C-alpha positions, 0 to 999 in steps of 0.5 A, a space after each residue: 537123221 530121219 530114215 524112211 523108205 521109198 513109196 513111189 517113183 515118178 521120174 525125178 520125183 520120189 515120194 518117201 514115207 516115214 520122214 516125219 522128223 525131216 525138214 523142208 529143203 533137207 538134203 537126202 540120200 535116196 536108195 542104196 546107191 545114195 542118189 542126192 536129192 532135196 525135200 520139196 514138200 511134206 505131208 504128214 510123214 510123207 516127203 516129196 523129194 526131187 532127185 538130182 540124179 537119174 532115178 531109173 531102177 529105183 523101186 518102193 521099199 528102198 531106204 531114204 536118209 535125211 542128212 539134216 541140213 539144207 542144200 549148200 555150196 562150199 565156198 573157199 579157195 579153189 572156186 576160180 576156174 572150176 567147172 561144176 554141175 547144177 549142184 556144185 559137183 566138180 565135173 573135171 574131178 568126177 571125169 578123172 574118177 569115173 570117166 566121161 559119163 556121170 556115174 550115179 551116187 558119186 560123192 566128190 567134195 566141191 573143193 579140193 581137200 588136199 591142195 594147200 593154199 598160202 594164207 596171209 593174215 591181214 589182222 592181228 591177234 586180239 582184234 575184234 571181229 564180226 561175221 563177214 570181216 576179212 582175216 586174211 587172203 589167199 592168192 587163188 589165181 594171178 588175178 583173183 585174191 580170195 579174201 577169207 572172211 569170218 563166217 556169219 553169226 560169229 563175233 568176238 576177239 581173234 585168239 590165234 591166227 596163223 600164216 603159211 600153207 593150209 588145206 581148206 579144212 585146216 584151222 587158220 584162226 580161232 575166235 573167242 566169243 562173248 560167252 567164252 566159247 572158241 570158234 575155229 575158222 577154216 578157209 572153207 565155208 558152207 551156205 544154203 543156196 536158197 537163202 541170200 547171204 546177208 548184208 548191212 545195206 542195199 544201195 541204189 545202183 548209180 554207176 554203169 557196168 561198162 561193157 564196151 558194147 555200143 548199143 548197150 552202153 550208149 542206148 540201154 545201159 545196165 547199172 553195176 548191181 543191176 539186172 537185165 534180161 536178154 530175150 530172143 529166139 533161137 539163133 539171135 545171138 544170146 550166147 554170143 552177147 553173154 560171151 562178150 559181156 563175160 569177156 569185156 564187162 567191167 567185173 572182177 569175177 564172172 559166174 556163168 550158169 549154163 542152165 538146161 542149154 544144148 550140150 553142144 552149146 555148153 561144150 562151146 562155152 567149156 572149150 572157148 572160155 579157157 581159150 579166151 584171153 582176159 583183156 585186162 591181164 592177158 591171162 586166160 579168162 577162166 582165172 576169174 570165172 566159175 562155170 556151172 554146166 547143167 545141160 538139157 540131157 542132165 537130170 531136170 531137177 538139178 537144173 532148178 538148183 543150178 541158178 541158186 548155186 551160181 548166185 550164192 557163189 556170186 554173193 560170196 565174192 560180192 561180200 569180199 568187195 568185188 564187182 561180180 557179173 552173173 550170166 544165166 543162160 537160160 532162165 526159160 529152161 530153169 522155168 521148164 524144170 520148175 513146171 515139170 516138177 510142179 506137174 509131178 507134184 500135181 499142183 494146180 497149173 497156172 498160165 501155159 502149165 507153169 506153176 502159179 509161183 513162177 513170178 515170185 521164184 524169178 523175183 527171189 532170184 533176181 532180187 539177190 542182185 544189187 549194190 550192197 554194203 557188207 556186214 562186219 566191223 570193216 564193211 565193203 561195197 560190193 556189186 552183183 549184176 545179173 544178166 539172164 537170157 530168156 528163150 521164149 518159144 518161137 521168139 514170142 515174148 508174150 509167154 509167161 517167163 518173159 512177162 514175169 521177167 519183164 516185171 522184175 528187170 530194169 534193162 531189157 535187151 530184146 533180140 531180133 531174129 531178123 537183125 541176126 539174119 541180116 548179120 547185124 550184131 549185136 541183134 538188139 532191137 533198139 525199138 523194143 529194148 529199154 533201160 530204166 537205169 539211164 536217167 539215174 546214170 546220166 550225170 555219171 556218163 556226162 562226167 566220164 566223157 566230159 560232154 553232153 552224153 545224154 543229149 547225144 543219146 536222145 538225138 540218136 534215139 529220136 532219129 531211130 524212132 523217126 526212121 521207123 515211122 518213115 519206113 512205113 511211108 516208104 513201104 506204102 508210097 516209095 522213097 520219092 514221096 519223102 521230102 529232102 529233110 526226111 531223106 536225110 533223116 533216113 540216111 543219118 539213121 542208116 549211118 547210126 545202124 551200120 556205123 555205130 550200132 553194128 559191132 564186130 565181136 571178132 575184130 580186135 579193135 571193134 570188139 570193145 569200144 571205150 566210152 570216150 570213143 563211143 561219144 566221138 562216134 555218136 558226135 560224128 554221125 550227128 555232126 554229119 546230120 546237122 551240117 547236111 541239114 544246114 547245107 539243105 537250107 542253103 540249097 545243097 542237093 540231097 543226092 549230093 549230101 547222101 553221097 558225100 565221100 567222107 561217109 566212108 571215113 565215118 564208117 571206118 572210124 570204129 576200127 581205129 585205136 583210141 589214141 588215133 581217134 581225136 585227130 581223125 575226128 577233127 579231120 572228118 569234121 573239117 572234111 564234111 564242111 569242105 565237101 558240103 561247101 564244094 557241093 554248094 559251089 557246084 549248085 551255084 555254078 
């Protein structure tokens, strides 16, 4: 251990001298209050330390002690349902010990050392194992079975394996390595947060992360193991979308990082998530969720660490073979913490004061997502999907964080404040959003619904694009200048917007839409458009076609349960044909 003294204090940055034996990214304890920090720069015997706690009252001459290891997270039973701060300190346990306010220098283990867990071995003595192989399971919550893995770097033969109740620090198995050494395996593992957990192979994502949100699944899907960005101004619904994805996305585990968000917004998350009912099990959603709460009034340096803590926990569950969805809300606040620390280090600023390495740091974070084959003799396929919210000042996505994120992610869901103010949810703008995963997953979608999903999607996108062009004409010369076919395009696009893309997050049926039902909804709107086009050619009146009574039934189709949709779909198609035929007879008379 290296022990030095404080030379200078500048907010969360502390300069210490006498630290020649310390290493980059070592965890340190600062002053007699033992505040936790991390070395981020070394010059000679001087170390620059970002302190993860409030530094007021610190002064030169106080001791600084390097702990000799990198900032790490504790991995093992007890993670599920926990609420941590940005450096994985359990907030509920700290509140129980010290009250409602965070006390400086408090040392509380991330995982409970006293609670006993029932360990069920899944491997026999004498079996050959490597790092990441599963040796047993712990039923952590009714819906999450945590798989206890051999730590990375350990390989050999299982010498002993126990079953029964153990704490996370007790030995559950021993492994004899080739050199004859015996390694004790506990349920608790530690992993440095800035190092991605290793895997055997990274595969191309080719299956969608089904979310039940129509604008995402139908128009801008994200792959399982993919990355998406949700940029949008204040009040455009980023947090609501992330709540919906946490609740409904096809993921086994959810890791939610509140990075630098307002305290009241994080309070909403902390109170709502335990009350949210998991639609898959009927239990609390918290039983498969890990929350990391690092609000804007908490020390800024911990904000920088929080997303690494979150993604390391997510990688741990990915290695078990689970599909994990990570929500980071928001990476803009993380980048602001990066900018503040860079400024205090007196580094050369880049665009808008952000450090020159902003893009590479964002890429290091997002590149840890993916569909991977785990290491070990018995490898598993796991998925880690990352959805990052971006909060550009004033909604201007030309700023550096949004632009750096766009260069990395393959799904972009651009939120629009004007849609949000018109009460259109989700407020994802279909003209500015995109997904580069769509073509790779086309065959999967077509197979899942047993029809031409990609063809229907292309027609819908074309109608929405045509509507934008026609709107410009209408603003200049008025609706009367449009031809009848163009009027019909506008009406079909309006139906797509209001009946298909608009979704009520609080309606018990409309909050989630199965792919089969989404396909039928697309089919109804396009059938109305195609049949009305034929009616126009046969001489039907455009006003009559726009005002067909059946359109109300098309609009209400989204509120039907899935088992009632097939009969209603056929009935609506028949009614459209009948009403157009009646309109044509009136024209003839």
